[in-house]
Structure formats: structure tokens, C-alpha cells
N, C-alpha and C positions, 0 to 999 in steps of 0.2 A: 504494499499499499505505500502511495505516497505521503512525505512528511513533511511538506510545508516548506522542508528546508530546501527542498528539489527546485521550489517557485523561486522566479526572483523577489527581491524584498518589496514589500509595497510602502509607498512615502505617505505620510501623512499624520503619522504619531512619532512626537518627538518629545525627546527627556526637556526639562525646564528646571535647571538649579537641581535636579536630583532628587525632586520632592514629588512632582506630579508629572502629568501626561497630556498635551495640549495638542488638538485636531488642528492643523491647516485647513479643514473644511470639517462640518458636522460628520461625525462617524458614528454608525452602528456594528457594534461587534455583536457576531451572531455565532455565539457559543452551541454547538449541536453534536448530536451522535446519537448513538442505541441507549435504549433504556438500561439502567444499572453502569454505565461506562463511567460515572464521577462527574457528572456535569454539576450539579449542584454543589458541592463542597469545591470546586474552583469557580465556579460564578459567584461566590459570596467573596472568595479571595479578590477577585478581580473587582468587582463591584466596589470592595474598599478602599482597594489601592485606586480606584477610578474616582472615588465619591462621587457613586451614581446607582441610581435604583436598579431593579433587575425586571425586565417584562420576560413574562412567562410566555413560553411558546409551547404551553402542552394542553390538547384538546380537553383532558378532563380535571386536572387540575383547578381548571377554571370553576368549576362546580364546588359548592358547598355541600357539607355533610358526609363526604367520601376522603376524607386524607390520608386514610391508612392504604386501602387498595390503589391509589393514585401516585403513594410515596410522595405527596405533597410537602412543601418546607414545612419543619416543626414551627412550634409557635417562636421558639426561641429564635430559629433562624428569619423568621419574619420579623421578629424584634431589632436584630440586626441590622437587617440592610429592608427597605422600604421594596415590595414587590406589587408588581401590576397584574391583573387577571389570573391572580389567584382567589379561590373562594369569592367569586365575583358572581354567580349566578344560582339560582336555584335549580334543582334536579331538572324541572319541569320545563323550563326557559329553552326557547329554539336560539341555538347561534348556530352561527356558518364562516367558514372561512374569510367569506368576501364581508362581514361584519368585522371580523378582527382585523382584516386589512385596514378599514377604514376608522377601528377605534384605536389602532398602534400608531398609523400616519398622524391623527390627530394628535395623540400625545406626545409623538416624537415635536412635532411642530412647537407645542408648550415647553416641552423639556429639555431642545438643544439649547435656548438662550442660556439655559441655567447649568445643564450639563454636556458640552460639546464633544463629550463621549459617551453612548447611551450602551446597554449591554441586554442582549435577548438574548434567553437559554430556554431548549426545550428539544423535544424530540419530534412533534408533530409535525411530520413533513407539509401537509398542509399548510398549516400556519405559517411555517417558515417561509414558502415558497409564496403566499399570498404578500407578504410584509415585502419581501426580497424581488420579486418578479411582476407582481399583479394579478389579480382574478380577472378573468374575463367580467364584462359589464352583462351580466345574468340579470334578470329582472326580479325584483323583489315579492315573492309568493304571496298571495292573500290567505288569510286566515282561514277562509272557508275551503280553498282549494288544500291547502296542507292539511285540515282537517279530512276532509273526505279520503286522499291518499291513505294517509295513516290509518284512518278506519278499515280501508279496504286490508291493507297488509294485516289489521288486526284479525279480521274477518276470513280472510283466503289465503294469508301466508305470502312469502317471498316469492315461491312458484310462480302464482297468476300474476305478481306484479312482473316478472322475469318474462313470462309471455308475452306481456302486453307491451313492455318495452321493446322486445324484439320484433314486433309488429310495428308500434310507432316510431322509432328510432333504430335500425338496425346495425348503423354505423357507429352508435355509441355502443349498441348491445355486444359490438363483437372486441371493445377494447377494456368496457370496464370490468372490474373484479365484482363478479358473479355474485359473492359471498357479502360483498360491502353491501349491507342491508341500507345504510344513509345515503351514499349515492345511485342506488336503483330508484329510490323514494325520491331523492330530489331531483334525478333526471325526468321522474313522470309528472313530477309536480310542473316544471317549466313548459314541458308538452301541452300538459292539460292548460295553465296559465296562458299561455302564448298561440296553441295554436301550432307550434312550430316546433321542430325537434331540437334536443337539447343541443346536440352536436352543431348545429348552427350559429349557436353564441359561441363555442369554443375556437376564438381565434389564436389562441396560443401566442401572442405577440407581447414580449417582455416592454414594460411598463417602463420608464426612466424616474431615477428618485433625485430630489434635490441635497442628497447627503452621500457620504460614501459608504459601501457594506465592505466589511471584513468577515468572511465566514472562516470558521475555525473547528476545524471537525476533531473529535477525541477519538480514539481507538483504544481497542486491547486485543492481545488473542483471543481466538472463538474460545478457546477452553478455559482462559481467565475469567472473559466476559461472562459465559455460562457459569461457571463457577460462582461470581457474584450475583448472577440472575437466581440462582438457586439457593442461596443464602439470604438473599432479599425476600424472597418468596417466604422461608421458614421464618425470619423477622418477624414480615407483616403477620402472620397466624400467633405468632407470640405477642405482636401489640396488641391482638384484637380484633382480626377482619372478621374474624364469624359475626363477632357481634355486630361489626357494622354490618355487616351484608344482611343480618336479622333485621335490623333498622331500617334499611330500606328496600326489604323483599316486597311489601306492597305496592313500590314504584317500579316495579321490576321489568314493565313493559316500556317504560320511558328510555330511547337512543342514549343519554348520558349512562346509563348502567349497562348498556350491550358493550359491554368492552370485559376484558381479559381478568377473571381474578373474580367478579362478580357473576358472568354466567355459570361458571363450574360450579361455586359456592350455592347458586340458586337451586342447581340440580341436587346437592345435598340436602338442601330443605325442602325440594319436592319428593324427596326419599327414593330418586335413581341411581345415585353413588354413592359409596361410604366418603368418610372424609380424607381417606389417606389418597383415594384414587384420584379424588378432586383436587387436591394439593398438587400430586404430581402432574396431571392435568395443565393446573396452571402456571408451572415451572415451563411444561414443555411449549405450550401456548405461549408463553413469554417470549423464548427464545426463538419463536419462529417469527414472532413480532420482530424481534430484535433484527433478523437476518433480513426481513421485508426493508427496516429502516436503512439499512446498510447497504443494499441494492437500491434502494432510490437515491443514497447520498453520494454513491459512490458514480453515479451518473455526471454529476456537477462537479468539473474541472476547477472551479473556482476555488473549491473547498482547501484549505491547507490544512492538511493534515497532522496530527501528534497524536504520538503512541504513547499513552501513559503507563504503560509496562518500561518502558525504556527512560524513562523521565521523573521527577518529584514534581509534585504540584509547582513547587516553585520554580523549578525549570520552565515547568509548561506556561506561567505566568510571565516570566521574562520573554520567552518565546512571541507569545500572544504581543506584549507590547512593544517587539520588534517590527511586527507587519504592518 
């Protein structure tokens, strides 16, 4: 994997008096990587060094009430550094990557005069891509249309929606992840709302930003990353994940809970799986998700990679400040 040192150094950040970092242009550092790689700890270090808040790019940590299963920053970490987009929404609130793009751009416009270097950290690919490259201008879905499609999902199941998407927008059906319920539902919402295919709105044109973007990817060996994932799941269980799942069980139909950790433990509460099987499945599904994240990120040649197995956190921080 490339290491960032393989790329020519970027200009823009410079040390001033050995005490701070001042950009020649407003700069957004994007710290990304697979789940459990170590983003939280390094982002806290960087934020303190840069005297800036952290913008979370995690599509599940944005919800309230599920801190354990989403590995959200602890109360102590939230007290150390101001975080945006953590514990912001109720579980039943609709939110999209397009809304995230608009909210983050508005926040950056407010914050850059105060913090010329801002830090975004997370692993949600669509959120990161939305801020860095932009989301296509897809029409806002009316509540009645959204309600209709989601009711059909409940009544008829995903297979029925897939069959309809194949008829209405075969081009998108051919490329979408057929197991990604949220994307299937959203594509049909657009079809119903506009009378046009979802594909017709997907231009894929990168939007220009009035600030500099530095993407830093964190990696580890697959064996070490998988070990960290397994240990994290064990720690989540020890911290009370099962109790957290019981509290939100009545809301299991919500999209916010259609995620690894909750789906498996819901099946325990349904009497379908024993707990030990569910825990092992959480570990396996988290490892699969981490591989998907790395596959997605490795398509982006602008990412400067740092291998955390080969350097300390302090060394990683220094490398980032040189970019």
C-alpha cells in the first residue's frame, strides 16, 4: 500500500515559531480509514495540536442513544475536544449524505475564520465523498413519497422493491449494491418523486471547493486490523452493548439501526440465534465492512497513506503536519 511518503509533499501548512500550524489557504484535513484502525485517538491528538474541533464523518455516530454499538467518542473525549455531528439526531430522523454535505460546508464557512485548519475524521465513505467531491443535485423527497416507499418495504420486503427498481431504472439496478436497503429505497423515492430515473441525476461531476483538502488514510496489516476489530466487539459487549440493543429493540425497523451489531443482536432477542453465535457474526460482518471500506478508499489516488503498524501516533501526527 502507498504510504504518503511516496507522493510529493503538499504545500499549504507551515510551522510558525514551532508552536502552531498556519495554512496559506483554509485547509480541511480528512482523517479516514477502516473501522477500528485508530482514527479516534489520532484525531484527538491532531485536534488538540491544531486547536480545532473535530467534524465526525460517521453515519451512525450522528444518532443519539447508540454510543456503544457505534464506537462513538466517550463523554470524556467529547469534553476534551468539541465534536460536530456526534449524537445530533434522534434515531427516527431522516438524514442523507446530501444533507451532510450542505451542513458541513455551512459549518466550514463559519469555522474557517476561527480555525484556518479544520479536521474531519471518520470512515463513512459516502459522507467523506460528499464533502470532498460533492453530491449530485438530486431533488429533495417529499415526506409522503418517503413514507409510501418505506411502507412498501415493510409490507412487501426488499425483493419487491428490487424488482420494481429493475423495471424503472435498469441502469442503476445493474451497479447498485443489491443488499443496500437505503440506496434501493432512495433510488425508488427519486423515481416516484420526479418521474425520472435515479441514474439521470447521477452526473458524477466533482465540485470545486473554496478550501484545500488533505486526505490522510490510516492503515494496518489485515491480521492486526482484524484482531483490533475482534477485541473491540468483545469490549462493546463488556460495556453493555446487549443492554443498549434491548433499549432500542422496539425501534428495530428504523434505518439508523440497520447496521452491524444491532442486526445480529436483534436476532438473539428474536430467539433465532444464541448470543455467542451473534457475537461471532458481528465480528465477521465488521471485518467484511472494513474490507469494503479499504476497497473504496484505495480507489482514491489523492489519499496519503500512513501505516500505524510501522509508526507511533506521534510520528503519524508529524507526518500529517508535513503534508
